Structures are given as C-alpha cells and as structure tokens.
N, CA, C and O of each residue as an XYZ file, in Angstrom:
404
protein
N       0.818     -1.194     -0.002
C       0.001      0.001      0.000
C       0.863      1.263     -0.001
O       0.588      2.204     -0.745
N       1.905      1.281      0.833
C       2.759      2.455      0.916
C       3.523      2.688     -0.382
O       3.703      3.829     -0.807
N       3.971      1.604     -1.008
C       4.735      1.760     -2.250
C       3.840      2.269     -3.382
O       4.307      3.047     -4.214
N       2.586      1.862     -3.439
C       1.699      2.358     -4.496
C       1.360      3.825     -4.250
O       1.240      4.591     -5.206
N       1.205      4.226     -3.006
C       0.956      5.640     -2.701
C       2.166      6.486     -3.074
O       2.023      7.568     -3.643
N       3.343      5.995     -2.755
C       4.576      6.695     -3.114
C       4.699      6.817     -4.632
O       5.105      7.863     -5.139
N       4.353      5.765     -5.350
C       4.419      5.786     -6.812
C       3.459      6.836     -7.375
O       3.821      7.564     -8.299
N       2.249      6.924     -6.838
C       1.274      7.909     -7.302
C       1.796      9.324     -7.051
O       1.654     10.196     -7.908
N       2.391      9.553     -5.901
C       2.944     10.872     -5.579
C       4.073     11.225     -6.549
O       4.148     12.358     -7.025
N       4.941     10.272     -6.841
C       6.048     10.531     -7.768
C       5.544     10.835     -9.183
O       6.065     11.726     -9.854
N       4.553     10.110     -9.619
C       3.990     10.352    -10.958
C       3.338     11.735    -11.003
O       3.514     12.464    -11.979
N       2.592     12.104     -9.971
C       1.968     13.428     -9.939
C       3.011     14.541     -9.917
O       2.816     15.577    -10.552
N       4.110     14.346     -9.200
C       5.183     15.334     -9.198
C       5.800     15.466    -10.588
O       6.079     16.576    -11.040
N       6.010     14.356    -11.254
C       6.588     14.381    -12.602
C       5.670     15.135    -13.562
O       6.140     15.929    -14.376
N       4.375     14.890    -13.469
C       3.404     15.584    -14.328
C       3.419     17.073    -14.037
O       3.364     17.883    -14.962
N       3.492     17.446    -12.773
C       3.526     18.851    -12.388
C       4.770     19.537    -12.939
O       4.687     20.639    -13.482
N       5.920     18.891    -12.799
C       7.164     19.471    -13.307
C       7.117     19.610    -14.820
O       7.542     20.634    -15.355
N       6.606     18.596    -15.525
C       6.504     18.672    -16.988
C       5.577     19.803    -17.403
O       5.846     20.494    -18.386
N       4.499     19.998    -16.675
C       3.573     21.092    -16.971
C       4.226     22.446    -16.801
O       3.997     23.360    -17.594
N       5.044     22.577    -15.760
C       5.760     23.838    -15.540
C       6.744     24.088    -16.663
O       6.823     25.204    -17.177
N       7.509     23.054    -17.061
C       8.448     23.215    -18.171
C       7.734     23.583    -19.464
O       8.225     24.419    -20.223
N       6.595     22.978    -19.723
C       5.836     23.282    -20.940
C       5.361     24.727    -20.926
O       5.425     25.411    -21.948
N       4.887     25.197    -19.782
C       4.412     26.580    -19.674
C       5.562     27.566    -19.875
O       5.399     28.587    -20.543
N       6.714     27.262    -19.302
C       7.883     28.140    -19.453
C       8.342     28.144    -20.912
O       8.667     29.199    -21.456
N       8.369     26.973    -21.546
C       8.789     26.887    -22.947
C       7.845     27.682    -23.848
O       8.288     28.373    -24.766
N       6.554     27.582    -23.582
C       5.584     28.311    -24.397
C       5.757     29.809    -24.198
O       5.691     30.574    -25.160
N       5.977     30.232    -22.963
C       6.178     31.657    -22.678
C       7.432     32.171    -23.343
O       7.436     33.267    -23.903
N       8.514     31.380    -23.286
C       9.756     31.789    -23.925
C       9.617     31.855    -25.438
O      10.165     32.761    -26.066
N       8.906     30.927    -26.026
C       8.720     30.924    -27.479
C       7.947     32.149    -27.915
O       8.278     32.758    -28.932
N       6.923     32.522    -27.164
C       6.145     33.717    -27.504
C       7.018     34.942    -27.364
O       6.970     35.834    -28.212
N       7.821     35.006    -26.304
C       8.724     36.135    -26.100
C       9.758     36.240    -27.195
O      10.089     37.341    -27.636
N      10.280     35.090    -27.647
C      11.278     35.110    -28.707
C      10.677     35.580    -30.022
O      11.352     36.244    -30.808
N       9.432     35.247    -30.268
C       8.830     35.650    -31.535
C       8.625     37.155    -31.609
O       8.483     37.701    -32.703
N       8.607     37.838    -30.468
C       8.467     39.290    -30.458
C       9.797     39.979    -30.685
O       9.832     41.165    -31.012
N      10.901     39.245    -30.515
C      12.225     39.832    -30.681
C      12.663     39.762    -32.130
O      11.861     39.944    -33.045
N      13.950     39.496    -32.328
C      14.502     39.424    -33.672
C      14.079     38.163    -34.405
O      14.076     38.138    -35.636
N      13.723     37.118    -33.675
C      13.355     35.859    -34.294
C      11.855     35.853    -34.568
O      11.047     35.874    -33.640
N      11.494     35.823    -35.828
C      10.083     35.724    -36.193
C       9.787     34.271    -36.496
O      10.505     33.623    -37.258
N       8.724     33.767    -35.894
C       8.384     32.367    -36.128
C       7.381     32.246    -37.257
O       6.519     33.104    -37.449
N       7.515     31.174    -37.986
C       6.585     30.844    -39.053
C       5.515     29.954    -38.426
O       5.832     28.910    -37.857
N       4.264     30.356    -38.528
C       3.170     29.603    -37.915
C       2.808     28.331    -38.649
O       1.998     27.546    -38.157
N       3.387     28.113    -39.808
C       3.073     26.911    -40.581
C       3.852     25.699    -40.098
O       4.525     25.745    -39.068
N       3.749     24.615    -40.858
C       4.474     23.384    -40.532
C       4.988     22.769    -41.832
O       4.246     22.614    -42.802
N       6.277     22.423    -41.826
C       6.869     21.787    -42.998
C       6.288     20.392    -43.185
O       5.969     19.711    -42.210
N       6.150     19.967    -44.442
C       5.641     18.619    -44.725
C       6.595     17.564    -44.195
O       6.163     16.515    -43.716
N       7.914     17.841    -44.280
C       8.907     16.895    -43.790
C      10.211     17.631    -43.501
O      10.436     18.735    -43.997
N      11.060     17.013    -42.698
C      12.382     17.560    -42.391
C      13.265     16.432    -41.884
O      12.962     15.804    -40.869
N      14.359     16.176    -42.595
C      15.274     15.104    -42.200
C      16.343     15.573    -41.221
O      16.821     14.788    -40.402
N      16.722     16.848    -41.299
C      17.766     17.402    -40.429
C      17.180     18.516    -39.574
O      17.398     19.700    -39.829
N      16.441     18.115    -38.568
C      15.731     19.064    -37.724
C      16.625     19.536    -36.582
O      17.266     18.731    -35.906
N      16.658     20.844    -36.379
C      17.427     21.445    -35.291
C      16.414     21.971    -34.279
O      15.965     23.114    -34.367
N      16.059     21.115    -33.311
C      15.009     21.425    -32.337
C      15.622     21.955    -31.047
O      16.643     21.451    -30.581
N      14.986     22.982    -30.471
C      15.442     23.492    -29.176
C      14.344     23.268    -28.142
O      13.174     23.106    -28.489
N      14.731     23.261    -26.881
C      13.769     23.014    -25.813
C      12.811     24.175    -25.608
O      11.853     24.057    -24.845
N      13.053     25.294    -26.276
C      12.127     26.418    -26.176
C      10.874     26.178    -27.025
O       9.931     26.968    -26.982
N      10.868     25.089    -27.794
C       9.724     24.780    -28.636
C       9.885     25.275    -30.059
O       8.950     25.186    -30.854
N      11.071     25.801    -30.398
C      11.336     26.298    -31.747
C      12.234     25.315    -32.484
O      13.031     24.602    -31.874
N      12.091     25.290    -33.809
C      12.991     24.450    -34.603
C      13.248     25.077    -35.955
O      12.454     25.869    -36.462
N      14.378     24.701    -36.523
C      14.713     25.058    -37.906
C      15.027     23.758    -38.633
O      15.404     22.763    -38.014
N      14.870     23.777    -39.933
C      15.163     22.604    -40.744
C      16.422     22.881    -41.554
O      16.488     23.862    -42.295
N      17.408     22.021    -41.413
C      18.698     22.212    -42.073
C      18.791     21.476    -43.413
O      19.875     21.391    -43.990
N      17.678     20.948    -43.913
C      17.690     20.226    -45.185
C      18.080     21.154    -46.333
O      17.627     22.297    -46.402
N      18.922     20.652    -47.228
C      19.270     21.352    -48.471
C      18.511     20.645    -49.578
O      18.702     19.452    -49.811
N      17.640     21.396    -50.264
C      16.689     20.784    -51.201
C      16.686     21.492    -52.556
O      17.237     22.582    -52.706
N      16.054     20.847    -53.535
C      15.929     21.432    -54.868
C      14.948     22.595    -54.889
O      15.093     23.531    -55.676
N      13.923     22.522    -53.994
C      12.890     23.552    -53.949
C      12.354     23.617    -52.518
O      12.063     22.584    -51.915
N      12.225     24.818    -51.979
C      11.715     24.962    -50.608
C      10.240     24.599    -50.529
O       9.497     24.723    -51.503
N       9.840     24.153    -49.359
C       8.442     23.852    -49.055
C       7.613     25.134    -49.245
O       8.081     26.217    -48.894
N       6.402     25.032    -49.790
C       5.563     26.222    -49.986
C       5.286     27.008    -48.698
O       5.000     28.203    -48.758
N       5.368     26.353    -47.542
C       5.142     27.021    -46.256
C       6.291     27.977    -45.927
O       6.096     28.943    -45.188
N       7.466     27.722    -46.457
C       8.660     28.502    -46.156
C       8.523     29.943    -46.659
O       8.184     30.181    -47.818
N       8.795     30.898    -45.759
C       8.715     32.316    -46.121
C      10.071     32.882    -46.520
O      10.139     33.863    -47.261
N      11.155     32.270    -46.033
C      12.496     32.744    -46.325
C      13.341     31.586    -46.832
O      13.851     30.787    -46.046
N      13.486     31.499    -48.146
C      14.198     30.407    -48.791
C      15.521     30.946    -49.328
O      15.526     31.849    -50.165
N      16.643     30.402    -48.854
C      17.960     30.910    -49.243
C      18.680     29.925    -50.155
O      18.589     28.710    -49.974
N      19.400     30.467    -51.141
C      20.243     29.651    -52.017
C      21.502     29.307    -51.219
O      22.178     30.200    -50.709
N      21.816     28.018    -51.111
C      23.004     27.606    -50.364
C      24.053     26.931    -51.248
O      25.186     26.712    -50.819
N      23.668     26.604    -52.484
C      24.595     25.966    -53.414
C      24.155     26.333    -54.823
O      22.962     26.327    -55.125
N      25.113     26.651    -55.684
C      24.752     27.028    -57.050
C      25.305     26.080    -58.105
O      24.785     26.029    -59.219
N      26.338     25.340    -57.776
C      26.965     24.489    -58.783
C      27.106     23.070    -58.270
O      27.483     22.911    -57.109
N      26.846     22.075    -59.003
C      26.359     22.025    -60.388
C      24.856     22.278    -60.482
O      24.362     22.643    -61.549
N      24.117     22.091    -59.380
C      22.671     22.324    -59.385
C      22.346     23.266    -58.232
O      22.909     23.149    -57.144
N      21.434     24.198    -58.482
C      21.036     25.141    -57.435
C      20.280     24.416    -56.329
O      19.351     23.653    -56.597
N      20.689     24.661    -55.067
C      20.042     24.047    -53.900
C      19.631     25.140    -52.918
O      20.260     26.196    -52.844
N      18.563     24.866    -52.164
C      17.988     25.852    -51.260
C      17.845     25.302    -49.848
O      17.888     24.092    -49.625
N      17.673     26.222    -48.897
C      17.396     25.859    -47.512
C      16.404     26.875    -46.948
O      16.565     28.082    -47.127
N      15.384     26.371    -46.269
C      14.410     27.240    -45.614
C      15.057     27.762    -44.332
O      15.484     26.975    -43.487
N      15.132     29.072    -44.186
C      15.774     29.665    -43.007
C      14.761     30.115    -41.957
O      15.126     30.798    -41.000
N      13.504     29.741    -42.124
C      12.464     30.104    -41.151
C      12.672     29.366    -39.833
O      13.284     28.298    -39.790
N      12.156     29.952    -38.769
C      12.102     29.309    -37.467
C      10.649     28.962    -37.202
O       9.771     29.820    -37.300
N      10.396     27.709    -36.866
C       9.029     27.225    -36.667
C       8.777     26.943    -35.191
O       9.696     26.629    -34.435
N       7.531     27.060    -34.805
C       7.124     26.756    -33.438
C       6.421     25.408    -33.441
O       5.503     25.191    -34.231
N       6.838     24.505    -32.570
C       6.200     23.192    -32.489
C       7.216     22.077    -32.660
O       8.389     22.216    -32.313
N       6.737     20.972    -33.201
C       7.584     19.788    -33.397
C       7.932     19.633    -34.877
O       7.184     20.059    -35.757
N       9.074     19.018    -35.125
C       9.524     18.769    -36.492
C       8.577     17.799    -37.194
O       7.934     16.960    -36.562
N       8.511     17.936    -38.500
C       7.715     17.009    -39.290
C       8.431     15.677    -39.440
O       9.530     15.507    -38.912
N       7.833     14.734    -40.148
C       8.489     13.435    -40.361
C       9.687     13.597    -41.298
O       9.751     14.574    -42.043
N      10.635     12.659    -41.273
C      11.774     12.733    -42.179
C      11.314     12.696    -43.646
O      10.322     12.048    -43.981
N      12.038     13.389    -44.491
C      11.701     13.425    -45.923
C      12.126     12.121    -46.592
O      13.104     11.493    -46.186
N      11.387     11.725    -47.610
C      11.717     10.532    -48.400
C      12.485     10.994    -49.632
O      11.984     11.793    -50.424
N      13.696     10.489    -49.786
C      14.533     10.921    -50.913
C      14.505      9.929    -52.017
O      15.152     10.130    -53.044
C-alpha cells in the first residue's frame, strides 16, 4: 500500500514538473517571436535534419531542390552544379516526419 501511494505521488510530481516546463517553454517561445526571431506559424511537410530546441522552436537544415511552400524565407546555399535551397524560417512546435529521398 505504501509503495503504491509513493508511486502515485512521484507520478503526480513528474506531471507537475513537466507542466511547468511546458508553460515556461511556451512563454519563452512567444517572447522570442516578439524579438529578432520571427516564427513561421506553418508546418513543414517533412524535415530530415531538424534542429530542435527546448524552447519549442525548430529550424530545418535540409538542403533541397525547392523549398516547401510554407517557407517564407528560402535561401540559395549551393549554385553548382545544381542550385540548392534551404528554408531559413524558425518554426514553433515539433519537427515534421523525415523526408523521403
């Protein structure tokens, strides 16, 4: 009986701590979007090289033939032999599934 009560208390503490971290991450992400970092509210269809931060923001480091239509800032990163691009937007949320090549 005592061990099950202790287990319930530990699980509730873990949930409480995770909730606090989620609230702080959401607050920080909103604060960051007001600064120099503008977040793109969309979501990429896929991303194989996701750079995720604990603040809830991510960028996709994929170098592709054509940027996703959701991307607002598409930069040329390679010109020879074939032009390649990278979306330089910062997104809020979780990365999409890996791209199929």
